[in-house]
N, C-alpha and C positions, 0 to 999 in steps of 0.2 A: 474528786469524782473518778470512778473507774473508767478507763478508756475502752472504747469499742472500735473495731475496725471501721474505716471510712465506708459509708454506704451500706453497712451491715443492717440487717433487720433490727438488731438491738439498738443501734445508734438512732435509727429512725423512730423506733418505738419509744425511746427515752424522750424525744421531743414531744411526742403525743402525750406521754405520761406527765411531762412538765406542765402542759396546758391543763391537764386534769387536776393537778395539784396547785396550780397558780393562784387559786382563790383561797388557799389555806386548808382545803379539805378535799377529800376524794368522795364525791357524792354518788349515791346509788344511781341517780339519773345519768351521770356521766358514764358509769360502768355499764349500765343498761344500754346507753347509746353506743358505746364502743362495741358491745356484743351485737346490737342491731345492725350497725354499720359493717360488722365483721372486720373491724380495724386490724385484728390480728392477721387475717388472711391477706388484706391489702398490703401489709408490711412484710409478708413472707414468714409469719410465725404461726404457731398454734396458740389457742387461747391461754393455755397454762404458761407458755413462754412469755406472752405479753404481760400476764399478771406477775411473773417473776421479774421482768424488767421494771415494772411499777414498784415492786417491793424493794429491789436493789436501789432504785432511785431514792426511795424514802430513806433507806439506810445511808446513802451517800449524802443526802441533804442534812440529815441529822448529824452526821460526822462533820460536815463543813460548818454547821451552826454550833458545834461544840456543845451539843445537847441543850441548847436554848430553844425551847419549843416555839417561842414567838418568832424566831428567825428561821425556823426549819424549812419553810417553803421559799425562802429567798435565795436567789442565785445571783452572784456578782456578775456585772457586765462582762468581765473577762472570762469567767467560767461559762456563761451563756454563749459567748462568741466561740469558745472552744467546742462546746456541744453542738452548736449549729454548724461548725466547720466539718464535723464528722458526717454530715449529710451534704455531699458535693454534687451528686447526680441531679440535673435539673428536673427530670421526670419524677424522681423520688421526692425532691423538695416540694413539687406541686402536690403530690399525693399526701405527704405529711401535712402541708399547710391546709389542704382541703379537709382532712380529718380533724385537724386542730380547730378549725373554724366551726365545724359541726359539733364537736364536743364542747367547745366553749359556750355554744348556744344551747346545749342540752338541758340546762337547768333553768332556762327562760331568761337569763341575763348574762351579760359578759362583764365579769369583775375587772377591776383595774389591773390586777396581776395578769389575767388572761389577755387583756387588751395589750398590755406592755409586751408580753411574750409574742403575740401575733405580729405586732409592729416590728419588733426586733427581728423576727424571722423574715418578714417581707423585705426589710432593709438589708439584712445580711445576705440573703439569697438573691436580691435584685428582682423581686417578683412584683414590683409596683404595678407594672403594666397588666399582669394577670389578674390583679385584684380589681381592676377597673374595666377590664375587657368585657365582662358580662353585663356591666351597667349601661353600656351604650346601646 
């Protein structure tokens, strides 16, 4: 995976893009939801830059999978940890997590890959309390 500077808009956008791809496809409903939520602006990017990060992520995933399409959207736990570590600012982590949850729900169901990514982000960033603060 190509590295991005810690807490850069691209590093944050890549996590958002990962959740959009975690079910094995990039659906129109997720792209439409990203546009509706103005995810690009929330991450400090313009729309074209967010789409570029998504495209670059797809390239990186294919490279890591050595062109085996069935494995293209899988990220090793080590790689995922490195990607999550590129978002270190707590406020940015909460923004990214909020966008990820909304985008995972955009197609009406949360796939196993999306759920696994959300759980990994919550655990890596220590945001368990934030996940349940609104439920009380």
